[in-house]
C-alpha positions in Angstrom: -18.6 -7.5 9.5 -15.0 -8.5 9.5 -12.3 -6.0 8.4 -8.7 -7.2 7.7 -5.8 -4.8 8.2 -2.2 -5.3 7.2 0.9 -3.3 6.2 4.6 -3.5 5.3 5.9 -1.4 8.3 5.3 -4.2 10.8 2.6 -5.3 13.2 3.5 -2.7 15.8 3.8 0.3 13.5 2.1 3.5 14.6 0.2 3.9 11.4 -1.4 0.5 11.7 -2.3 1.1 15.4 -4.1 4.3 14.6 -5.8 2.7 11.6 -7.0 -0.1 13.8 -8.5 2.2 16.3 -10.4 4.2 13.7 -11.9 1.1 12.0 -13.4 -0.3 15.2 -16.8 1.3 14.4 -17.1 -0.8 11.2 -17.1 -4.2 12.9 -14.6 -6.8 14.0 -11.2 -5.6 13.1 -8.4 -8.2 12.6 -4.7 -7.4 12.1 -2.4 -9.8 10.4 0.9 -8.1 9.5 4.6 -8.8 9.2 6.5 -9.1 12.5 9.0 -6.5 11.3 9.4 -3.8 8.6 9.1 -5.2 5.1 9.3 -1.9 3.1 9.8 -2.2 -0.6 9.3 -6.0 -0.5 6.9 -5.6 -3.4 4.7 -8.7 -4.3 7.0 -11.3 -2.8 5.5 -14.6 -1.7 7.5 -16.8 0.6 8.0 -20.2 -1.0 11.4 -21.4 0.2 10.7 -21.9 3.9 7.8 -22.5 6.3 6.0 -19.5 7.8 5.2 -18.9 11.4 2.3 -16.9 12.8 1.8 -15.9 16.5 -0.9 -14.0 18.3 0.6 -10.9 19.9 -2.7 -9.3 21.1 -6.4 -9.5 20.8 -7.3 -10.0 17.1 -3.6 -9.2 16.4 -1.2 -11.6 14.6 2.4 -11.3 13.6 3.8 -13.2 10.6 7.5 -13.8 9.9 6.8 -13.2 6.2 5.7 -10.6 3.6 2.5 -8.6 3.4 1.3 -10.9 0.6 2.0 -13.9 2.9 -0.1 -12.1 5.5 -3.2 -12.0 3.2 -3.1 -15.8 2.6 -2.5 -16.7 6.3 -5.2 -14.3 7.4 -7.7 -16.0 5.0 -6.8 -19.6 5.7 -5.6 -19.6 9.3 -7.1 -16.7 11.2 -10.4 -15.3 10.0 -12.3 -18.5 9.1 -14.3 -16.5 6.5 -13.7 -13.9 3.9 -13.5 -10.3 5.2 -15.8 -7.6 3.9 -12.8 -5.3 3.3 -9.0 -5.5 3.3 -7.1 -2.3 4.2 -3.3 -2.1 3.9 -1.6 0.8 5.8 -1.2 3.4 7.0 2.1 3.4 5.2 5.0 5.5 6.5 5.6 7.5 3.3 3.7 7.9 0.0 3.1 5.3 -2.6 2.5 7.1 -5.8 3.6 6.7 -9.4 6.1 3.9 -10.0 6.4 3.5 -6.2 3.3 1.3 -6.3 5.4 -1.5 -8.0 7.9 -1.6 -5.1 5.4 -1.2 -2.3 4.6 -4.0 0.1 1.6 -2.0 1.3 0.2 -1.7 -2.2 1.0 -5.4 -3.0 -1.0 -6.6 -0.1 -4.1 -4.8 -1.5 -3.2 -6.2 -4.9 -3.2 -9.7 -3.6 -6.5 -9.3 -1.8 -7.9 -8.1 -5.1 -6.5 -11.2 -6.9 -8.5 -13.3 -4.4 -11.7 -11.5 -5.1 -11.8 -9.2 -2.1 -12.5 -5.5 -1.9 -9.3 -3.8 -0.9 -7.5 -0.5 -0.5 -4.0 0.7 0.3 -3.5 3.9 2.4 -0.3 5.9 2.7 0.7 9.2 4.2 3.0 11.6 2.2 5.6 12.1 4.9 8.6 10.3 6.4 8.4 12.0 9.8 6.0 14.1 11.8 3.1 12.1 10.6 -0.5 13.1 11.0 -1.6 9.4 11.2 -5.0 10.3 12.6 -5.8 12.3 9.5 -4.9 9.4 7.3 -6.9 6.9 9.4 -10.0 9.1 9.3 -9.6 9.6 5.6 -9.2 5.8 5.1 -12.4 5.3 7.1 -14.3 7.7 4.9 -13.1 5.9 1.8 -13.8 2.5 3.3 -17.4 3.4 4.0 -17.9 4.4 0.3 -16.2 1.1 -0.9 -18.5 -0.9 1.4 -21.6 1.0 0.1 -20.7 1.2 -3.6 -18.5 -1.8 -4.1 -15.6 -1.9 -6.6 -15.3 -3.4 -10.1 -13.7 -6.9 -10.2 -9.9 -7.0 -9.7 -9.8 -3.2 -9.0 -8.6 -1.7 -5.7 -8.0 1.8 -4.5 -4.6 3.4 -3.7 -5.1 6.3 -1.3 -2.4 8.8 -0.6 -3.1 11.4 2.1 -1.2 14.8 2.5 0.5 15.1 5.8 -1.8 17.8 7.2 -4.1 18.2 10.2 -7.5 16.8 9.2 -9.1 20.2 9.0 -6.5 21.4 6.5 -7.1 18.7 3.9 -8.8 20.3 1.0 -10.8 17.3 -0.2 -10.6 14.3 -2.4 -9.5 13.9 -6.0 -9.8 10.8 -8.2 -6.4 10.5 -9.9 -4.1 8.5 -12.1 -0.5 7.5 -11.4 2.1 10.1 -12.0 5.8 9.5 -12.9 8.4 9.6 -10.2 11.9 11.0 -11.2 14.7 9.1 -9.4 18.4 10.1 -9.3 21.5 8.6 -7.8 19.8 5.3 -6.9 23.0 3.7 -5.8 24.9 5.2 -2.9 28.5 4.0 -2.4 30.2 3.9 1.0 33.4 2.5 2.5 33.3 0.4 5.7 36.0 0.7 8.5 38.0 -2.1 6.8 38.2 -0.2 3.6 35.7 -2.3 1.6 33.0 -0.7 -0.5 29.3 -1.3 0.2 26.2 0.1 -1.4 22.7 1.4 -0.5 19.9 1.2 -3.1 17.7 4.3 -3.0 19.1 7.8 -3.5 17.7 11.3 -3.8 14.2 11.9 -4.9 14.3 14.7 -7.5 10.6 15.2 -8.0 7.8 13.9 -10.3 6.1 14.4 -13.7 2.5 14.0 -14.5 0.7 17.3 -14.0 -3.0 17.8 -13.4 -4.9 14.7 -12.6 -2.1 12.7 -11.1 -1.7 11.5 -7.6 1.4 13.6 -7.1 -0.3 16.8 -8.1 -3.3 16.2 -5.9 -1.3 15.5 -2.8 1.0 18.5 -3.4 -2.2 20.7 -3.6 -3.4 19.4 -0.2 -6.0 16.9 -1.6 -6.4 13.2 -0.9 -5.4 11.2 -4.0 -7.7 8.2 -4.7 -6.3 6.1 -7.6 -8.1 3.0 -8.9 -5.5 0.3 -9.8 -5.8 -3.1 -11.4 -3.5 -6.0 -12.1 -3.8 -6.0 -15.9 -0.5 -4.4 -17.1 -1.2 -4.9 -20.8 -0.3 -1.8 -22.8 -3.5 -1.9 -24.9 -2.6 1.2 -26.9 0.4 -0.8 -28.3 -1.4 -4.0 -29.3 -2.4 -3.0 -32.9 1.1 -1.7 -33.7 2.8 -4.9 -32.4 0.4 -7.0 -34.3 2.0 -5.7 -37.5 5.4 -7.1 -36.5 6.6 -10.0 -38.5 8.8 -12.5 -36.5 11.0 -14.1 -39.1 
């Protein structure tokens, strides 16, 4: 059995290293990941230049592109056959609510799903002091269920793990996406020459969603497992829009 791992934090990221170690018991583990951090790259595919891939260790390849690029290069240039499972992570920080749209970690799993592969994205809900081993062992447990049960076509799992020692995690919850509340997304600064510059990404002021959401589950100490799919159609709006007259 071949397992493909990737991420958006870079091929030498600690979360990916720990994940790789944990998954060795499942079979042959291959890593094809960006050569540097590509956080918030979303679903970018490199079309304006050639890509380079280099082997940096045993079954370990670095790509000078995006997480989505890595999925394609892994399938066509590295593995030689389709993997049994694609796992993206462990991401440094959560990917919940609207964050999944920006996430390179989640997008890699999305792309694998587009290509007909079973996939999952795994993130840990912390920016420092990570319990990566907890997240890796959680990912392994979820992966075993995916391999045994399968997934519906074009559906993958988005897994978010509370930053706790493994024995402190309260369990698993199947969840839906919550709603992240952002504030002050543009931060203005002045450089030494007196010119203004800007950082995108300001304070996180919380979330909405309540019971049943990924945010609520993680806040309560549970692993959040959210099934996601590529179909963004707002089905509940179809009938209302069909009554519009475009004149």
